[in-house]
C-alpha positions as CSV (number, residue, x, y, z in Angstrom):
1,M,-9.5,46.1,-2.1
2,A,-9.0,45.6,1.6
3,R,-6.1,46.7,3.6
4,R,-4.4,43.4,4.4
5,S,-3.9,43.3,8.2
6,L,-0.5,42.3,9.2
7,G,-1.6,42.1,13.1
8,R,-2.1,44.0,16.1
9,Q,2.1,43.9,17.1
10,F,2.9,45.3,13.2
11,G,-0.1,47.9,14.2
12,W,1.9,49.2,17.5
13,L,5.1,49.1,15.4
14,W,4.1,51.1,12.6
15,T,2.4,53.7,15.5
16,A,5.9,54.1,17.1
17,Y,7.1,54.6,13.7
18,A,4.4,57.3,12.9
19,V,4.7,59.0,15.6
20,S,8.4,59.6,15.5
21,A,8.1,60.1,12.0
22,Y,5.8,63.1,11.9
23,G,7.8,64.4,15.1
24,S,10.6,64.3,12.5
25,G,8.6,65.9,9.8
26,L,8.3,68.9,11.8
27,G,11.9,69.0,12.7
28,F,12.9,68.8,9.3
29,G,16.1,70.9,8.7
30,A,15.5,72.3,12.1
31,F,19.7,72.1,12.8
32,P,20.2,74.0,9.5
33,L,18.0,76.4,10.3
34,I,19.2,77.3,13.7
35,A,22.5,77.1,12.3
36,V,22.0,79.9,9.6
37,L,19.5,82.3,11.6
38,V,20.5,81.6,15.1
39,L,24.3,81.2,15.0
40,H,24.6,82.8,11.5
41,A,26.6,80.0,10.6
42,S,28.6,79.9,7.0
43,P,27.5,77.5,4.4
44,A,30.8,75.3,5.4
45,Q,30.1,75.1,9.0
46,V,26.1,74.2,7.4
47,S,27.3,71.8,5.8
48,A,29.6,70.6,8.7
49,L,26.7,70.4,11.0
50,S,25.1,67.8,8.5
51,A,28.4,65.9,7.6
52,V,30.2,65.3,10.6
53,G,27.6,64.6,13.2
54,P,26.3,61.9,11.3
55,A,29.8,60.7,10.5
56,V,30.6,60.3,14.1
57,G,27.3,58.9,15.0
58,A,28.1,56.4,12.5
59,L,31.6,55.5,13.7
60,I,29.5,55.4,17.4
61,A,27.0,53.2,16.1
62,V,29.6,50.5,14.4
63,P,30.4,48.6,17.9
64,L,26.5,49.5,18.4
65,A,25.6,46.6,15.8
66,P,26.4,42.9,17.4
67,W,25.2,44.0,20.6
68,V,22.2,44.7,18.8
69,E,21.8,41.9,16.8
70,F,22.4,39.7,20.5
71,R,19.6,41.6,22.6
72,R,15.9,41.6,22.3
73,K,15.5,44.5,20.2
74,R,12.1,45.5,21.6
75,P,14.3,47.0,24.5
76,V,17.0,48.2,22.4
77,M,14.3,50.6,20.6
78,V,13.4,52.1,23.8
79,A,16.6,52.4,24.8
80,M,17.5,54.7,21.5
81,D,14.3,56.5,21.7
82,L,14.8,57.7,25.2
83,S,18.2,58.6,24.2
84,R,17.3,60.8,21.3
85,F,14.9,62.4,23.7
86,A,16.9,63.0,26.3
87,V,20.0,64.5,24.2
88,M,17.4,66.7,21.9
89,M,16.2,68.3,24.8
90,T,19.3,69.8,25.6
91,I,18.5,72.1,22.6
92,P,15.8,74.0,23.9
93,V,17.6,74.5,27.2
94,A,20.2,75.9,26.0
95,Y,18.8,78.0,23.9
96,A,16.4,79.5,27.5
97,F,19.5,80.1,28.9
98,G,21.8,81.4,26.1
99,W,24.3,78.8,26.0
100,L,23.4,77.5,22.4
101,S,26.6,76.5,20.5
102,F,27.4,74.7,17.4
103,V,29.5,72.3,19.0
104,Q,26.4,71.6,21.1
105,L,24.7,71.3,18.0
106,L,27.4,68.9,16.6
107,A,27.2,66.7,19.2
108,V,23.3,66.3,19.6
109,S,23.6,65.6,16.0
110,A,26.3,62.6,16.3
111,V,24.2,60.9,19.3
112,V,21.2,61.0,17.4
113,A,22.9,59.3,14.2
114,A,24.3,56.9,16.2
115,A,20.9,56.1,18.0
116,K,19.1,55.7,14.5
117,I,21.3,53.8,13.9
118,A,20.5,51.4,16.3
119,F,17.1,51.8,16.6
120,N,16.6,51.1,12.7
121,A,18.9,48.1,12.8
122,A,16.8,46.6,15.6
123,S,13.6,47.7,14.1
124,G,14.5,46.0,10.7
125,A,15.5,42.7,12.3
126,Y,12.2,42.9,14.5
127,L,9.9,43.1,11.3
128,K,11.2,40.2,9.6
129,A,10.5,38.0,13.0
130,L,7.1,40.0,13.0
131,V,5.4,39.6,9.6
132,R,5.4,36.8,7.2
133,P,8.5,36.5,4.3
134,E,4.9,37.4,1.6
135,D,4.3,40.9,3.5
136,L,7.4,42.5,4.2
137,L,7.1,44.7,0.9
138,V,3.3,45.4,2.3
139,A,5.2,46.5,5.8
140,N,8.0,48.3,4.0
141,A,5.6,49.9,1.6
142,R,3.0,51.3,4.5
143,F,6.4,52.0,6.4
144,E,8.0,54.7,3.2
145,S,4.4,56.0,2.7
146,T,4.1,57.3,6.5
147,N,6.9,58.6,6.0
148,W,6.4,61.3,3.3
149,S,3.3,61.6,4.8
150,S,4.9,63.0,7.2
151,I,7.4,65.0,5.8
152,A,4.3,66.6,3.3
153,V,2.6,67.7,6.7
154,G,5.7,68.9,9.1
155,P,7.3,70.7,7.5
156,P,4.9,73.7,6.7
157,L,3.2,73.2,9.9
158,G,7.3,73.2,11.3
159,G,7.8,76.3,9.4
160,A,4.6,78.5,11.0
161,A,5.6,77.0,14.4
162,I,8.9,78.7,13.8
163,G,7.6,81.7,13.1
164,L,4.9,81.6,15.7
165,F,7.3,80.1,18.7
166,G,10.8,80.4,18.0
167,P,13.2,78.4,16.5
168,V,13.9,75.3,18.6
169,T,10.0,75.0,18.9
170,T,10.3,72.1,16.0
171,V,13.4,70.0,18.4
172,V,11.4,69.8,21.2
173,A,7.8,68.4,19.3
174,D,11.0,66.0,17.7
175,A,12.2,65.3,21.2
176,F,8.8,64.4,22.4
177,S,7.4,62.0,19.5
178,Y,10.6,59.7,20.5
179,L,8.8,59.4,23.8
180,F,5.7,58.8,22.4
181,S,7.3,56.1,20.1
182,A,8.9,54.2,23.3
183,A,5.8,54.0,24.7
184,S,3.8,52.6,21.9
185,I,7.0,49.9,21.6
186,T,6.2,49.0,25.5
187,A,2.5,48.5,24.3
188,I,3.6,45.7,22.2
189,R,2.7,42.3,24.0
190,G,4.2,39.0,23.7
191,R,7.3,37.4,24.5
192,E,10.1,38.0,22.6
193,E,12.9,35.5,21.2
194,H,16.2,35.9,23.4
195,P,18.9,35.4,20.7
196,G,22.0,33.5,21.2
197,G,25.5,34.6,22.8
198,T,24.2,37.6,24.6
199,G,26.4,36.3,27.5
200,K,29.4,37.4,26.1
201,S,30.5,41.1,27.4
202,R,32.7,41.6,25.0
203,V,32.2,42.4,20.7
204,R,34.7,39.9,18.9
205,A,36.5,42.3,16.0
206,G,34.8,40.0,13.8
207,E,31.6,40.3,14.2
208,L,32.0,44.3,14.1
209,L,32.5,43.6,10.4
210,D,30.3,40.7,9.8
211,G,27.8,43.3,8.3
212,W,30.3,44.0,5.4
213,R,30.9,40.7,4.6
214,H,27.3,39.4,4.2
215,I,26.7,42.9,2.0
216,L,30.2,42.3,0.2
217,A,29.9,38.7,-0.7
218,H,26.1,38.8,-2.4
219,P,26.4,40.0,-5.6
220,G,23.3,41.7,-5.8
221,L,23.6,43.4,-2.5
222,R,26.9,44.7,-3.2
223,T,25.6,46.6,-6.6
224,L,22.7,47.7,-4.5
225,Y,25.0,49.0,-1.8
226,L,27.5,50.9,-3.7
227,N,24.4,52.7,-5.7
228,N,23.1,53.4,-2.9
229,L,26.3,55.4,-1.2
230,L,26.6,57.5,-4.5
231,V,22.8,58.3,-4.7
232,A,22.4,59.1,-0.4
233,G,25.2,61.1,-0.3
234,L,24.8,63.1,-3.3
235,I,20.9,63.6,-2.8
236,M,21.2,64.5,0.7
237,A,24.3,66.4,0.4
238,T,22.2,69.4,-1.7
239,E,19.8,69.5,1.8
240,P,22.2,72.4,3.1
241,L,23.2,74.1,0.1
242,L,19.9,74.4,-0.6
243,A,19.1,76.2,2.8
244,V,22.1,78.2,2.2
245,L,20.5,79.1,-1.4
246,L,17.0,79.7,-0.8
247,L,17.3,81.2,2.8
248,R,20.5,83.5,2.6
249,Q,20.5,84.0,-1.5
250,L,17.4,84.1,-2.6
251,G,15.8,85.3,0.4
252,F,12.5,82.5,0.4
253,P,11.2,82.8,4.1
254,P,11.0,79.8,6.4
255,W,7.4,78.8,5.6
256,Q,8.3,78.8,1.7
257,Y,11.7,76.6,2.4
258,G,9.7,74.6,4.4
259,L,7.0,74.1,1.3
260,A,9.7,73.4,-1.1
261,F,10.2,70.2,1.0
262,A,6.9,69.4,1.9
263,A,4.5,69.8,-1.0
264,P,6.3,67.1,-3.6
265,C,6.0,65.0,-1.0
266,V,2.4,64.0,-2.1
267,G,4.5,62.3,-4.3
268,G,5.7,59.6,-1.7
269,L,2.7,58.1,-1.1
270,I,2.1,57.4,-5.3
271,G,5.4,55.6,-5.4
272,S,5.0,53.7,-1.7
273,R,1.4,52.5,-2.9
274,L,2.3,51.6,-6.2
275,A,5.5,49.1,-5.0
276,R,3.9,46.2,-4.8
277,R,1.8,46.4,-7.7
278,V,5.1,47.0,-10.1
279,V,7.2,44.5,-8.7
280,A,3.8,42.1,-8.9
281,R,4.1,43.3,-12.7
282,Y,7.5,43.3,-13.3
283,G,9.6,42.1,-11.1
284,Q,12.0,43.6,-8.8
285,H,15.0,43.7,-10.7
286,W,12.8,46.1,-13.2
287,V,12.3,48.7,-10.1
288,F,16.2,48.6,-9.5
289,R,17.2,49.3,-12.9
290,T,14.4,51.6,-14.3
291,V,13.4,53.1,-11.5
292,G,17.0,53.8,-9.7
293,T,17.8,55.4,-12.8
294,L,14.9,57.3,-12.8
295,R,15.9,58.7,-9.3
296,A,19.3,60.1,-10.5
297,I,18.0,62.5,-13.5
298,W,16.1,65.0,-12.1
299,L,18.7,66.3,-9.2
300,I,20.5,68.8,-12.0
301,G,17.3,70.8,-12.0
302,L,17.8,72.4,-8.9
303,V,20.5,74.5,-10.8
304,F,17.8,76.8,-12.2
305,V,16.1,77.9,-8.8
306,R,15.6,81.6,-9.2
307,P,14.0,84.3,-6.6
308,G,9.7,84.3,-6.2
309,V,6.9,81.9,-7.4
310,A,8.9,80.4,-10.5
311,G,12.0,79.5,-8.2
312,L,9.6,78.0,-5.8
313,A,8.1,75.7,-8.5
314,V,11.5,74.5,-10.1
315,V,12.4,73.2,-6.5
316,I,8.7,71.5,-6.3
317,A,8.4,70.1,-9.8
318,V,12.4,68.5,-9.0
319,E,11.8,66.7,-5.7
320,L,8.0,65.6,-6.6
321,A,9.9,63.7,-9.4
322,I,12.5,62.5,-6.8
323,I,10.2,61.5,-4.4
324,I,7.8,59.2,-6.6
325,S,10.9,57.4,-8.0
326,M,12.5,57.3,-4.4
327,S,9.4,55.9,-2.5
328,L,8.7,53.4,-5.3
329,Y,11.8,52.1,-4.8
330,T,13.0,51.8,-1.3
331,P,10.3,49.7,0.2
332,V,11.4,47.0,-2.6
333,L,15.1,47.4,-2.4
334,A,14.3,46.9,2.0
335,T,12.6,44.0,1.4
336,Y,14.9,42.4,-0.9
337,R,17.5,43.4,1.6
338,L,15.7,41.5,4.4
339,E,14.7,38.6,1.9
340,H,18.4,38.0,0.9
341,T,19.4,38.2,4.5
342,P,19.6,35.3,7.5
343,K,17.6,36.0,10.5
344,H,21.3,35.6,12.6
345,R,22.5,38.4,10.4
346,V,19.5,41.2,10.1
347,A,21.0,43.6,12.7
348,R,24.4,43.7,12.0
349,T,23.7,43.6,8.1
350,L,21.2,46.7,8.3
351,S,23.8,48.9,10.5
352,A,26.8,48.3,8.3
353,W,24.6,49.6,5.7
354,S,23.2,52.6,7.4
355,I,26.3,53.2,8.5
356,G,28.0,53.6,4.8
357,Q,25.1,55.3,4.2
358,Q,25.8,58.0,6.9
359,A,29.2,57.8,5.8
360,S,28.8,58.4,2.6
361,I,26.5,61.3,2.8
362,A,29.0,63.0,5.5
363,I,31.8,62.8,3.0
364,F,29.8,64.3,0.2
365,T,27.8,66.8,2.2
366,A,30.9,68.0,3.4
367,L,33.0,68.5,0.1
368,G,29.8,70.2,-1.2
369,G,30.1,72.6,1.3
370,L,33.9,73.3,0.6
371,L,32.9,73.6,-2.7
372,A,30.2,76.3,-1.9
373,D,32.5,78.2,-0.1
374,V,34.9,78.1,-2.7
375,T,32.8,79.1,-5.6
376,S,29.1,79.4,-4.6
377,P,26.1,77.1,-3.6
378,R,24.8,76.9,-7.2
379,T,28.1,75.6,-8.6
380,A,27.9,73.1,-5.8
381,L,24.7,71.6,-6.6
382,T,25.7,71.9,-10.7
383,V,28.7,69.4,-9.9
384,I,26.2,67.4,-7.7
385,G,23.4,67.2,-10.3
386,L,26.4,66.0,-12.7
387,L,27.9,63.3,-10.7
388,I,24.3,61.7,-9.9
389,L,24.2,60.6,-13.5
390,A,26.6,58.2,-13.6
391,S,25.1,56.7,-11.1
392,P,23.1,54.0,-12.1
393,L,26.6,52.1,-14.0
394,L,26.4,51.0,-10.3
395,L,22.7,49.1,-10.7
396,P,23.0,45.4,-10.8
397,R,22.8,44.5,-14.4
398,R,21.2,41.1,-14.2
399,E,18.8,39.2,-11.7
400,T,20.3,37.7,-8.7
401,P,19.1,34.2,-7.9
402,G,16.1,34.3,-5.3
403,P,16.5,34.9,-1.3
404,A,19.0,32.8,0.1
405,G,17.6,34.3,3.6
406,D,17.8,31.8,6.3
407,R,19.0,28.6,4.8
408,E,22.9,30.4,5.3
409,M,22.5,29.4,8.7
410,A,23.0,25.7,7.8
411,T,25.8,26.3,5.7
412,T,27.6,29.5,7.6
413,G,30.5,28.7,10.1
414,S,31.5,32.2,10.7
415,G,30.8,35.2,12.7
416,S,27.6,35.6,14.4
417,A,27.2,31.4,13.8
418,D,28.4,30.8,16.7
419,H,26.2,32.5,19.1
420,T,23.3,30.9,17.1
421,A,24.6,27.5,18.0
């Protein structure tokens, strides 16, 4: 079957996504590695790095959401890419002069997190306007496939680069990937419609919460959102704990640490390519209930990691099972979210989703780090693995009605509707 063409403009958007994704793949886990290997941070500090920075970034992103909503999306994406390039380049500069500190890593992490939320909100809104509704799942599956292939290739190369050229090498590569992403977005031709309401200089308080209002008022989005907060928070809370466990306590070299997360990412190619066929055969609701449950049952396996090849195999097997499930589930969720959100509210809804997810990750990561300090990283992994088993209880139990989508524009009279009149 021939690959479906989504047009040249989507091609440039996909290129921008791929470039930055592969840069982030090279820099996967770079901040925890720098904290452990250069700054000799404790488990609590490593967890704080993964928690406080994104949490502050999520707070910064709250007022950005309506700002993104009522502006052309391509300039917003370019601005966020350039911001990430500039702030990340401060790390190699500080390292070269011996000025690098834990506080700087926290600050850079916060700015990058805020820019990522704003970029993703703008790109999601732009994608909905760019492709036909029936092509949304195809587009989201391609993004998902690219994401996992970048993680499959990036961390081993990043680990090797760190071993050869020093601990900040991958940060430089990641920074320049945002510069190339900005160039790709700039190459997109065609006039973009100017959203309504951009003439206002102030953001009203109600507009800051409009994304959450839409999510919580929609039965399907509400349950999926709450489930996502728990699952994303718990899964990501294991990253700094594994960094300490594998690198410090079990003595894994950086290249094996990278391989442990890279090899399973081939599962991301499998899941994302199956998404369209599985939805066509079983439907979205089946994916949410069945695959959403499968995401949660594997994490407890990380408790059984041991030194050597056997321990490496355990990490790879657990991550492979999780990633196959996640890569099938995520593009279906992303498509459902766009289908059930009207155009005039997409950026704020996606921002609210990302902000909530970042806050959840920050909270669970911080709690995991504190628990690891009091007990051990392995004990914290055990608690996380048990808690996530309860997450399927938050999945939707019955199928929700078809997309309301842009029909809401005809009936809504609150929040952003005033800007689209």
